[in-house]
N, C-alpha and C positions, 0 to 999 in steps of 0.2 A: 735648426740650420744644419745642412749636411756638411760633412768634412770630406776633403779630398785625400784619399789614401794612395800613396805611390810606393810600391814595394816590388822588389824582384825576388823570385823564388827559384830554388833548385832542389829537386829531390836528390837524396844521397843514399849510398849504400852504407852498411854498418861501419865499414873501415873508414870511409870518408867522414862520417859523423864523428868517429873517435878521433881522427886527425884534427878536425876543426875544434872539437871539444878541448883536446889537449893544448892546442895553439892559442885559443882565445877565451875559453870559458872555464878552465880548470878551477879558478879561484872565485868564480861567479856563482852565488847561490841560485838554485833553481826555484821555479814556482810551478805549481800545478794548476792547470786550467781545464775546465770541462765545457765543451760546446754541445748544446742540444739543438738539433736541426728540426725545423718546422716547415711543413709543406702540406699540400692537399694530396688526397689519394692518387690523383692523376699527375702529380708533380707539376702543377701549374706554375709555381714560382720558378722552379728550375727551368722549365720550358721557356719562361720569359727572361731568362738569364738573371734572375734575382736570387738572393740568399736571405733567408730569415732564420736567425738563430738566437739563442739565449746563451750567454757565456757566464758561467759561475766562476768567480775569481775573488779571493780575499773576502768571502762572506757576502759579496754583492752579486746581484744578477743584472746583467745588462742585455737588453734585447737590441739587436742590430739588424737593420735591413741594408743589404748592400746591392747597389745598382751600378752597372757599367758606365764609365765616362770615357771621353776620348783618350785621355792619358791618365789612367788610374781608375779608382772606384769611388763612387759617392757612398758615404755611410750615414745612416740615420740611426741615432742611438738614444735609448732612454732606459732608466732603471725600472725594473719590475720586481714583483715578489710572487713567484709561481711555485707550486708544488711540482717540481720537475721530475723527481724520482718516481712518482707514482701516477703520472698524468699522461694521457694520450691526446686529449682534445684541448685546444687553446681557444677560449671564447673571445669574441670581438671586444667585450668589455675589459679583457686582460691585455689588449694590444694598445700601447700608448698612442695618443693622438697623432704625433708627428709621423709615426710608422703607419698607423691606420689610414691617414690621409694619402700617403704614397701608395699603399696597396689599392685603395679605392681608385686613384688616378690610373692605375695599371689594370683595373678591372679584375682584381683578385678577390674572390669571395671569402668570407670569414667562416662560413658554416662548417667547412671541412678542414680547418687548420689543425694539424696533428703533429705531435712530436714523434719522430721516426727513429730516434736513437741518439746516442751521445758519442763524442770523440774526446778522449782524455789526452792531454798534452803535458809533457814535462818540458818546460821552457827555460832557456837561459838567454839573457840579453846583455849586450855590452855596446858601448859607443865605438864606432869605427868610421874614420874619415868623414866626420860631420853628420853621419847617419846612425841608425840603430841596427846592429847586427843581431839576429835572433836565430837560435838553434833549437829545433823542436824534435822531440821523439813522441809520436802519436800512436795511440792504440784505439781501435774501433772495430766493432763487428767481427772480432776474432783476428784482426790484422794489425800489424805494426809497421810504421814507416818512419823515415828520417828526412828532415828538410832544413835548409838554411834560407833565411829571408833577410833582405836588406831594405829598411824603410828610410826614405829620403824625402826631401822637399823639392828637389830638382830632378826631373825625369832623366834628362840626357846625361847629366853628370853622374847620377846614381847608377845608371846602366853601365857607363864606362868603368866606374869603380868596382861594381859587382863582377863584371866580366873579367877584370884584371885579377880580382881576388880568386875567382874560380881557376884561372889560368895558372896563377902562382902556386896553387895546391894541386895541380894536375887533375882537376875535377871537371869532367865534361859538362857543358851546358846542356841541360835537358829541358824539354818543353815544360812550361810552367803549368802545374796542375794544382789548383787550390785544395785545401783540406776538404772543403765541402764537396768538391767534384770527386775526390778520392772516396769520400764517405758514400756518395750517391752511386758510384760505380759498384762498390761492394754491396750496397743495399739493393740495387737493381739486379745484380747477379743473383743474390739470395732470393729475391722475389721471382725471378725467372726460373730458378731451380725448383722453387716451391710449387710452381705451376705444373711440373711434370709428374 
């Protein structure tokens, strides 16, 4: 059964990251996450506005397929056990049924599913106004960036609270760009440069 994820995001510069860290997360222990992004050579999932990843966290591997919804994102999750560090191809037999079914419904073939790289995140989480406030520092493909996220159960209330938080800290609202999108932008740029 898919879960509905409602979250608001904002990219930060290093100073904004430090300010929010000092204000909300200084005494909060961090955790390390690694996302491995899976797609086809022609990026069929990305072109279909889908995301397929495996997240390694606390010794577990969770495969997630994300698909857009009207307000939020549908997530299909299942635990897997893959050799992520040394593997490029992901076989159909390694894709859990709930995710395989959704890929088939969307006409995504399994023959060319490959891992294209990883994104490592240092994450801090704390409760804030009835939701979960998340501060991330992510490194991938030679890049580093910073982001604040706010996960909530009510879209409209969450949006108002998040906008207020950004205004209180003089942080401009920037267009929401997911980690996967940032990863793919750098990956695509690398592929384009390699063709020259």
